C-alpha positions as CSV (number, residue, x, y, z in Angstrom):
1,M,-68.3,13.4,-13.5
2,G,-67.2,9.3,-12.9
3,E,-67.5,8.1,-9.8
4,R,-64.1,8.3,-8.1
5,P,-62.1,5.7,-8.3
6,Y,-60.1,3.3,-5.9
7,V,-56.8,4.8,-4.7
8,L,-53.9,2.4,-4.0
9,L,-51.1,3.5,-2.5
10,S,-47.1,2.2,-3.6
11,C,-44.1,2.7,-1.2
12,S,-40.7,1.5,-0.9
13,V,-39.0,3.0,2.8
14,S,-35.7,1.9,4.1
15,L,-35.7,1.1,8.0
16,D,-36.2,4.2,9.6
17,G,-38.8,5.9,6.8
18,Y,-37.0,7.0,3.8
19,L,-38.3,7.3,0.5
20,D,-33.7,8.2,-0.7
21,S,-30.5,9.0,0.4
22,A,-29.8,12.8,0.7
23,G,-26.6,12.1,-2.1
24,E,-26.7,11.9,-5.9
25,G,-28.3,9.0,-7.7
26,R,-31.8,6.3,-7.1
27,L,-31.6,4.4,-3.7
28,L,-32.0,1.4,-4.8
29,L,-34.8,0.2,-1.6
30,S,-36.6,-2.5,-3.2
31,N,-35.9,-6.2,-4.7
32,D,-36.3,-7.9,-8.1
33,A,-39.2,-10.0,-6.6
34,D,-40.8,-6.9,-5.3
35,F,-40.1,-5.1,-8.7
36,D,-42.3,-7.9,-9.9
37,R,-44.4,-7.2,-7.2
38,V,-45.4,-3.7,-8.0
39,D,-45.5,-4.1,-11.8
40,E,-48.2,-7.1,-11.7
41,V,-50.4,-4.4,-9.7
42,R,-49.6,-1.4,-12.3
43,A,-50.9,-3.9,-15.0
44,G,-54.1,-3.7,-12.8
45,C,-54.6,-0.1,-12.6
46,D,-55.6,2.4,-15.4
47,A,-53.6,4.7,-14.9
48,I,-50.4,5.8,-12.3
49,L,-49.8,8.8,-10.8
50,V,-46.0,10.7,-9.5
51,G,-45.3,13.9,-8.1
52,A,-43.5,16.3,-10.5
53,A,-40.2,15.7,-7.0
54,T,-40.2,12.3,-8.4
55,V,-40.8,13.1,-12.0
56,R,-37.3,14.7,-11.5
57,N,-35.5,13.2,-9.4
58,D,-35.8,9.5,-9.9
59,D,-37.3,10.1,-14.2
60,P,-39.5,6.6,-13.5
61,R,-40.6,5.7,-16.3
62,L,-44.3,4.4,-15.1
63,Q,-44.5,1.4,-17.9
64,I,-45.4,-2.3,-17.2
65,R,-42.6,-4.1,-17.4
66,S,-44.3,-7.5,-18.1
67,E,-44.2,-8.3,-22.0
68,E,-46.6,-11.4,-20.9
69,R,-48.9,-8.4,-18.6
70,R,-49.3,-6.3,-21.7
71,R,-50.4,-8.7,-23.8
72,H,-53.7,-9.7,-21.7
73,R,-54.4,-6.1,-21.4
74,V,-54.3,-5.1,-25.0
75,A,-56.3,-8.7,-25.5
76,A,-59.1,-7.4,-22.7
77,G,-59.6,-4.5,-24.7
78,R,-57.5,-2.0,-21.9
79,P,-54.4,0.4,-23.2
80,V,-51.1,-1.6,-23.6
81,G,-50.6,0.9,-20.1
82,P,-52.4,2.5,-17.6
83,V,-52.6,6.5,-18.1
84,K,-48.8,8.5,-17.3
85,V,-50.6,11.0,-14.5
86,T,-48.5,14.0,-12.8
87,L,-48.9,17.4,-10.7
88,T,-47.1,20.3,-10.0
89,S,-47.4,23.2,-8.5
90,R,-43.8,25.6,-10.0
91,G,-44.4,23.9,-13.8
92,D,-40.7,23.0,-13.9
93,L,-41.1,19.5,-16.1
94,S,-38.7,18.8,-18.5
95,P,-40.0,17.5,-22.1
96,D,-37.2,15.1,-22.3
97,A,-38.5,13.7,-19.0
98,R,-39.2,9.6,-19.8
99,F,-42.6,10.5,-18.2
100,F,-43.2,12.1,-22.4
101,T,-41.1,10.6,-23.8
102,L,-41.5,7.2,-23.4
103,G,-44.8,5.1,-24.5
104,D,-47.7,6.2,-26.5
105,G,-50.4,6.0,-24.7
106,E,-52.1,8.9,-22.9
107,K,-50.5,11.7,-20.3
108,L,-52.3,14.0,-18.0
109,V,-50.4,17.2,-15.8
110,Y,-53.0,18.8,-13.4
111,C,-51.4,22.5,-12.5
112,P,-52.7,25.7,-10.9
113,D,-53.7,28.0,-13.7
114,A,-51.3,30.0,-12.8
115,T,-48.8,28.1,-15.0
116,G,-51.2,26.3,-17.3
117,A,-50.0,28.7,-20.0
118,E,-46.3,28.3,-19.6
119,L,-46.5,24.2,-19.3
120,E,-49.5,24.1,-22.6
121,S,-46.3,25.7,-24.5
122,R,-43.4,23.1,-23.4
123,V,-45.4,19.5,-23.0
124,G,-48.8,20.1,-24.6
125,S,-47.5,18.3,-27.9
126,L,-47.1,14.9,-25.0
127,A,-49.3,15.4,-21.8
128,K,-53.1,17.3,-22.3
129,V,-52.5,20.0,-19.5
130,V,-55.3,20.1,-17.0
131,A,-55.7,23.7,-14.6
132,L,-57.5,23.4,-11.5
133,G,-57.9,26.3,-10.3
134,A,-55.3,28.3,-7.8
135,E,-54.2,24.9,-5.9
136,V,-53.9,21.1,-7.0
137,R,-55.6,19.7,-4.9
138,M,-55.4,16.0,-4.6
139,G,-59.4,15.5,-4.4
140,E,-60.2,17.5,-7.5
141,V,-57.8,15.8,-9.4
142,V,-59.0,12.2,-8.8
143,A,-62.1,13.6,-9.7
144,D,-60.9,14.7,-12.9
145,L,-59.6,11.7,-12.6
146,G,-63.2,9.8,-13.0
147,S,-65.0,11.7,-15.1
148,R,-61.7,10.3,-17.2
149,G,-62.7,6.6,-16.9
150,V,-60.1,6.0,-14.2
151,R,-61.8,3.5,-11.9
152,R,-58.3,2.5,-10.3
153,L,-55.3,5.1,-10.0
154,M,-52.2,3.6,-8.7
155,V,-50.1,5.9,-6.7
156,E,-46.8,5.8,-6.2
157,G,-45.1,8.6,-4.4
158,G,-42.8,11.1,-3.5
159,G,-43.8,11.3,-0.2
160,S,-45.4,15.5,-0.7
161,V,-48.3,13.9,-2.8
162,H,-48.7,10.7,-0.7
163,T,-48.6,13.1,2.4
164,Q,-51.3,14.9,0.5
165,F,-53.4,12.2,-0.7
166,L,-53.3,10.5,3.1
167,T,-54.2,14.4,5.2
168,A,-57.4,14.7,2.3
169,G,-58.5,10.3,3.2
170,I,-59.6,10.0,-0.6
171,A,-57.0,6.9,-0.1
172,D,-58.3,3.4,-0.2
173,E,-55.2,0.9,1.0
174,L,-51.5,1.4,0.9
175,H,-48.8,-1.1,0.1
176,L,-45.8,0.0,1.8
177,V,-42.3,-2.2,1.2
178,V,-40.4,-1.8,3.6
179,A,-36.1,-2.6,2.9
180,P,-33.6,-3.8,5.4
181,F,-31.2,-0.8,6.2
182,F,-31.7,2.4,7.5
183,V,-30.0,5.7,5.3
184,G,-29.5,7.7,8.5
185,D,-29.3,11.3,6.7
186,S,-33.1,13.7,7.6
187,R,-31.6,15.9,4.6
188,A,-33.2,12.6,2.6
189,R,-36.5,12.6,1.6
190,R,-39.0,11.0,3.7
191,F,-42.1,9.0,3.0
192,V,-44.3,11.3,4.8
193,G,-44.1,15.0,6.2
194,D,-45.7,16.8,8.5
195,G,-50.1,16.5,8.6
196,G,-53.4,15.8,9.8
197,F,-53.7,12.0,9.3
198,P,-56.6,9.8,9.6
199,W,-55.3,7.5,10.6
200,C,-53.8,7.6,15.3
201,A,-53.1,6.4,17.7
202,E,-57.3,7.1,18.2
203,R,-57.7,5.4,14.8
204,R,-54.8,2.4,13.9
205,A,-55.4,1.8,10.4
206,E,-56.4,-2.7,9.8
207,L,-53.3,-4.5,8.6
208,V,-54.5,-6.9,5.7
209,E,-51.6,-8.5,4.6
210,S,-48.2,-8.6,5.6
211,R,-45.0,-10.9,3.7
212,A,-41.3,-11.6,3.2
213,I,-40.3,-10.5,-0.2
214,G,-36.9,-12.2,-0.7
215,D,-35.3,-9.6,2.1
216,V,-38.0,-6.4,2.1
217,A,-41.2,-6.7,4.0
218,L,-44.4,-6.2,2.1
219,L,-47.1,-4.1,4.7
220,R,-50.8,-3.7,2.8
221,Y,-53.0,-1.7,4.7
222,A,-56.7,-1.1,3.8
223,L,-57.7,2.8,4.4
224,S,-60.8,2.7,3.9
225,D,-64.1,1.1,3.0
226,R,-64.0,0.4,0.1
227,F,-60.5,-1.9,0.3
228,E,-60.9,-4.5,-2.1
229,A,-59.3,-7.4,-1.3
């Protein structure tokens, strides 16, 4: 079993803490300069993880956009892009999603035993399906990724996934970008849901960086003693 990967959570929210609007289409919360920063962070990671809801709702590419960064990875003997990782409890993932169709790198899908066979028949030719018992737990996902050589994991959402990583206490760093507007609709998805978080009024997370990137604000928090400055 390999060492637990360093876990970095990355998220953009509105001023009132929403990940998206409740309407159709994706709400852009960031700007080009911050998208480039995220691309740089991705380029330094071994794997990128998103939940199944993010795959369905946002259809993300999860690839490094910069050709120069891709070249640097290859020159260093690394794959052109990070391993793509998702997890699902119900198994409702389409093989047409860009998670599966874009990029030649490794793709992993974690699921409960009960949905493993169905997922294998649907996406097994496109990704490695890993069944993790009765339910998918973030600690077990991270441990399995470590055994596969992942040393640095970037978690890009959505809210349910962020909640599970944070409440499990296995996040080392958080990048929270705040957009300068409100969503104002409680039907929209929030950054996190209810849970018992290690950081509370009696134990405050450590803010290690805050800066403006155009019209958005980046807040960077150290969440464990493994934090890498």
